N, CA, C and O of each residue as an XYZ file, in Angstrom:
368
protein
N     249.969   -187.528    151.693
C     249.530   -188.736    151.014
C     249.825   -189.978    151.856
O     249.083   -190.958    151.795
N     250.889   -189.942    152.628
C     251.220   -191.118    153.440
C     250.184   -191.326    154.544
O     249.914   -192.463    154.930
N     249.607   -190.246    155.052
C     248.577   -190.376    156.085
C     247.350   -191.098    155.530
O     246.761   -191.947    156.200
N     246.975   -190.753    154.303
C     245.838   -191.423    153.667
C     246.122   -192.911    153.507
O     245.263   -193.743    153.800
N     247.309   -193.246    153.050
C     247.677   -194.648    152.835
C     247.645   -195.435    154.142
O     247.138   -196.556    154.188
N     248.184   -194.848    155.188
C     248.206   -195.532    156.487
C     246.789   -195.736    157.006
O     246.442   -196.823    157.470
N     245.969   -194.686    156.928
C     244.594   -194.808    157.414
C     243.786   -195.801    156.579
O     242.985   -196.564    157.120
N     243.995   -195.790    155.270
C     243.285   -196.735    154.409
C     243.708   -198.169    154.707
O     242.868   -199.069    154.738
N     244.986   -198.386    154.923
C     245.459   -199.730    155.250
C     244.902   -200.196    156.603
O     244.521   -201.357    156.754
N     244.857   -199.291    157.577
C     244.276   -199.646    158.871
C     242.797   -199.989    158.728
O     242.310   -200.928    159.358
N     242.082   -199.227    157.896
C     240.664   -199.512    157.667
C     240.489   -200.886    157.030
O     239.596   -201.640    157.417
N     241.331   -201.213    156.059
C     241.247   -202.512    155.390
C     241.563   -203.646    156.364
O     240.870   -204.664    156.384
N     242.602   -203.470    157.163
C     242.965   -204.501    158.144
C     241.840   -204.710    159.166
O     241.531   -205.843    159.536
N     241.241   -203.621    159.609
C     240.130   -203.752    160.560
C     238.917   -204.407    159.907
O     238.217   -205.189    160.549
N     238.662   -204.098    158.645
C     237.544   -204.728    157.939
C     237.772   -206.235    157.812
O     236.845   -207.027    157.985
N     238.997   -206.618    157.512
C     239.326   -208.047    157.444
C     239.160   -208.701    158.816
O     238.631   -209.806    158.928
N     239.616   -208.007    159.850
C     239.443   -208.515    161.213
C     237.980   -208.645    161.592
O     237.598   -209.569    162.310
N     237.165   -207.724    161.110
C     235.731   -207.782    161.365
C     235.103   -209.007    160.703
O     234.247   -209.668    161.292
N     235.527   -209.302    159.495
C     235.017   -210.495    158.807
C     235.428   -211.753    159.560
O     234.624   -212.669    159.735
N     236.669   -211.794    160.002
C     237.147   -212.962    160.749
C     236.359   -213.126    162.052
O     235.964   -214.237    162.405
N     236.134   -212.027    162.761
C     235.350   -212.100    163.999
C     233.912   -212.528    163.698
O     233.315   -213.277    164.471
N     233.358   -212.060    162.589
C     232.008   -212.472    162.197
C     231.922   -213.959    161.903
O     230.939   -214.612    162.253
N     232.950   -214.491    161.261
C     233.000   -215.929    160.981
C     233.085   -216.714    162.287
O     232.439   -217.750    162.445
N     233.887   -216.212    163.218
C     233.996   -216.891    164.512
C     232.669   -216.869    165.267
O     232.306   -217.850    165.917
N     231.944   -215.749    165.183
C     230.629   -215.669    165.824
C     229.667   -216.654    165.170
O     228.929   -217.361    165.856
N     229.681   -216.695    163.832
C     228.796   -217.621    163.117
C     229.122   -219.071    163.478
O     228.214   -219.883    163.657
N     230.400   -219.397    163.585
C     230.793   -220.756    163.981
C     230.333   -221.066    165.404
O     229.886   -222.178    165.683
N     230.439   -220.099    166.293
C     229.994   -220.298    167.665
C     228.478   -220.498    167.716
O     227.983   -221.351    168.453
N     227.750   -219.706    166.930
C     226.290   -219.875    166.877
C     225.922   -221.238    166.314
O     225.006   -221.896    166.807
N     226.645   -221.660    165.272
C     226.383   -222.967    164.668
C     226.636   -224.075    165.688
O     225.891   -225.054    165.739
N     227.688   -223.924    166.504
C     227.997   -224.926    167.526
C     226.909   -224.973    168.606
O     226.716   -226.000    169.256
N     226.208   -223.862    168.790
C     225.132   -223.804    169.780
C     223.781   -224.191    169.187
O     222.760   -224.107    169.869
N     223.765   -224.615    167.915
C     222.541   -225.107    167.302
C     221.758   -224.086    166.507
O     220.676   -224.402    166.012
N     222.261   -222.878    166.368
C     221.578   -221.835    165.586
C     222.020   -221.936    164.138
O     223.212   -222.064    163.858
N     221.070   -221.880    163.219
C     221.400   -221.962    161.785
C     222.012   -220.646    161.315
O     221.447   -219.574    161.531
N     223.168   -220.740    160.676
C     223.812   -219.572    160.063
C     224.165   -219.918    158.634
O     224.457   -221.073    158.322
N     224.142   -218.938    157.775
C     224.457   -219.139    156.372
C     225.883   -218.657    156.107
O     226.130   -217.453    156.164
N     226.827   -219.553    155.820
C     228.217   -219.153    155.616
C     228.411   -218.219    154.419
O     229.336   -217.408    154.408
N     227.546   -218.332    153.420
C     227.696   -217.496    152.226
C     227.303   -216.039    152.489
O     227.721   -215.138    151.763
N     226.505   -215.818    153.519
C     225.998   -214.470    153.779
C     226.549   -213.858    155.060
O     225.948   -212.932    155.604
N     227.665   -214.351    155.546
C     228.191   -213.873    156.824
C     228.461   -212.374    156.784
O     228.107   -211.660    157.723
N     229.071   -211.893    155.730
C     229.439   -210.480    155.670
C     228.211   -209.572    155.714
O     228.273   -208.484    156.287
N     227.097   -209.999    155.121
C     225.902   -209.166    155.086
C     225.026   -209.368    156.309
O     224.187   -208.520    156.615
N     225.206   -210.475    157.012
C     224.353   -210.764    158.158
C     225.122   -210.699    159.477
O     224.629   -211.160    160.506
N     226.317   -210.136    159.450
C     227.166   -210.148    160.637
C     226.499   -209.428    161.809
O     226.656   -209.862    162.950
N     225.761   -208.343    161.565
C     225.148   -207.624    162.680
C     223.975   -208.406    163.272
O     223.725   -208.321    164.475
N     223.264   -209.154    162.456
C     222.209   -210.031    162.973
C     222.831   -211.146    163.812
O     222.338   -211.472    164.891
N     223.916   -211.723    163.306
C     224.594   -212.774    164.054
C     225.183   -212.232    165.359
O     225.190   -212.926    166.376
N     225.672   -210.999    165.325
C     226.189   -210.389    166.554
C     225.079   -210.253    167.591
O     225.283   -210.553    168.768
N     223.904   -209.801    167.154
C     222.774   -209.648    168.083
C     222.341   -211.003    168.642
O     222.054   -211.128    169.833
N     222.296   -212.017    167.774
C     221.942   -213.363    168.243
C     222.967   -213.885    169.237
O     222.608   -214.469    170.259
N     224.254   -213.675    168.934
C     225.328   -214.126    169.815
C     225.230   -213.431    171.172
O     225.379   -214.064    172.218
N     224.981   -212.135    171.142
C     224.864   -211.383    172.398
C     223.700   -211.915    173.234
O     223.845   -212.133    174.437
N     222.553   -212.122    172.599
C     221.370   -212.615    173.303
C     221.612   -214.006    173.895
O     221.281   -214.266    175.052
N     222.192   -214.890    173.090
C     222.406   -216.266    173.539
C     223.419   -216.332    174.676
O     223.200   -217.041    175.658
N     224.525   -215.600    174.553
C     225.528   -215.646    175.620
C     225.015   -214.984    176.894
O     225.357   -215.413    177.996
N     224.194   -213.940    176.752
C     223.601   -213.332    177.951
C     222.670   -214.308    178.661
O     222.659   -214.384    179.889
N     221.895   -215.050    177.886
C     220.985   -216.029    178.487
C     221.750   -217.160    179.164
O     221.352   -217.628    180.231
N     222.848   -217.602    178.548
C     223.585   -218.752    179.082
C     224.456   -218.397    180.278
O     224.457   -219.113    181.280
N     225.202   -217.291    180.182
C     226.196   -216.994    181.209
C     225.902   -215.745    182.033
O     226.513   -215.532    183.080
N     224.978   -214.930    181.567
C     224.708   -213.677    182.275
C     225.619   -212.548    181.834
O     225.469   -211.415    182.292
N     226.566   -212.843    180.947
C     227.482   -211.830    180.412
C     227.514   -211.955    178.893
O     227.220   -213.007    178.326
N     227.878   -210.859    178.262
C     228.041   -210.881    176.807
C     229.332   -211.615    176.484
O     230.347   -211.416    177.152
N     229.298   -212.466    175.459
C     230.485   -213.221    175.067
C     231.594   -212.321    174.532
O     231.322   -211.226    174.039
N     232.836   -212.774    174.627
C     233.974   -211.944    174.217
C     234.019   -211.650    172.715
O     234.559   -210.622    172.307
N     233.472   -212.518    171.909
C     233.512   -212.280    170.465
C     232.648   -211.092    170.072
O     232.935   -210.420    169.082
N     231.598   -210.827    170.831
C     230.727   -209.697    170.527
C     231.501   -208.381    170.629
O     231.475   -207.560    169.711
N     232.185   -208.195    171.750
C     232.945   -206.955    171.939
C     234.065   -206.833    170.918
O     234.342   -205.741    170.420
N     234.702   -207.940    170.608
C     235.776   -207.923    169.625
C     235.245   -207.484    168.259
O     235.831   -206.613    167.616
N     234.157   -208.073    167.824
C     233.597   -207.754    166.512
C     233.077   -206.318    166.470
O     233.291   -205.616    165.482
N     232.405   -205.878    167.515
C     231.873   -204.523    167.559
C     232.991   -203.484    167.531
O     232.894   -202.479    166.827
N     234.050   -203.729    168.297
C     235.160   -202.785    168.346
C     235.892   -202.717    167.016
O     236.204   -201.627    166.536
N     236.167   -203.858    166.421
C     236.891   -203.874    165.155
C     236.059   -203.235    164.048
O     236.604   -202.524    163.203
N     234.754   -203.473    164.039
C     233.886   -202.865    163.031
C     233.859   -201.347    163.181
O     233.912   -200.618    162.191
N     233.778   -200.878    164.421
C     233.779   -199.430    164.662
C     235.106   -198.803    164.253
O     235.128   -197.714    163.680
N     236.207   -199.482    164.542
C     237.518   -198.962    164.134
C     237.660   -198.919    162.617
O     238.243   -197.981    162.074
N     237.131   -199.925    161.934
C     237.189   -199.930    160.469
C     236.451   -198.723    159.907
O     236.946   -198.055    158.999
N     235.275   -198.444    160.442
C     234.511   -197.285    159.984
C     235.231   -195.983    160.305
O     235.278   -195.074    159.476
N     235.789   -195.893    161.503
C     236.512   -194.693    161.909
C     237.719   -194.425    161.018
O     237.920   -193.301    160.558
N     238.518   -195.458    160.775
C     239.694   -195.284    159.919
C     239.311   -194.957    158.485
O     239.996   -194.173    157.828
N     238.235   -195.543    157.990
C     237.797   -195.255    156.623
C     237.338   -193.805    156.494
O     237.684   -193.129    155.525
N     236.569   -193.330    157.454
C     236.121   -191.931    157.423
C     237.305   -190.992    157.547
O     237.369   -189.976    156.855
N     238.244   -191.323    158.424
C     239.441   -190.478    158.580
C     240.255   -190.450    157.290
O     240.767   -189.398    156.906
N     240.380   -191.587    156.620
C     241.128   -191.635    155.362
C     240.453   -190.776    154.297
O     241.122   -190.061    153.550
N     239.139   -190.849    154.232
C     238.416   -190.024    153.253
C     238.586   -188.548    153.557
O     238.810   -187.751    152.645
N     238.482   -188.167    154.835
C     238.660   -186.765    155.202
C     240.072   -186.285    154.897
O     240.248   -185.172    154.399
N     241.069   -187.095    155.183
C     242.450   -186.718    154.882
C     242.640   -186.539    153.383
O     243.308   -185.603    152.943
N     242.058   -187.429    152.608
C     242.149   -187.345    151.147
C     241.516   -186.044    150.640
O     242.068   -185.378    149.765
N     240.363   -185.694    151.192
C     239.652   -184.478    150.762
C     240.434   -183.228    151.191
O     240.595   -182.292    150.408
N     240.908   -183.220    152.417
C     241.600   -182.040    152.932
C     242.937   -181.832    152.238
O     243.299   -180.695    151.936
N     243.675   -182.898    151.980
C     245.014   -182.769    151.386
C     244.998   -182.664    149.865
O     246.044   -182.422    149.263
N     243.849   -182.837    149.231
C     243.820   -182.745    147.767
C     243.765   -181.322    147.295
O     243.735   -181.072    146.090
């Protein structure tokens, strides 16, 4: 049971980190003149990530650091959530 709790907490922390990274991406896009909707950040984070990647590639020739941060944290959140569910199913 402790493994499930640890994995679930890690998934929650990563999900929160993903939201924070999404807000930072939206703020960066807003600073660059792109319209973003603050109320819909959680549902539009992947669209904003794609826009951020495209814009930073055009400006600097490299993907901006917030893109990799958000993508990695989102993937970790999904991984930990799936692992927590599997642990719960296997140990029940």
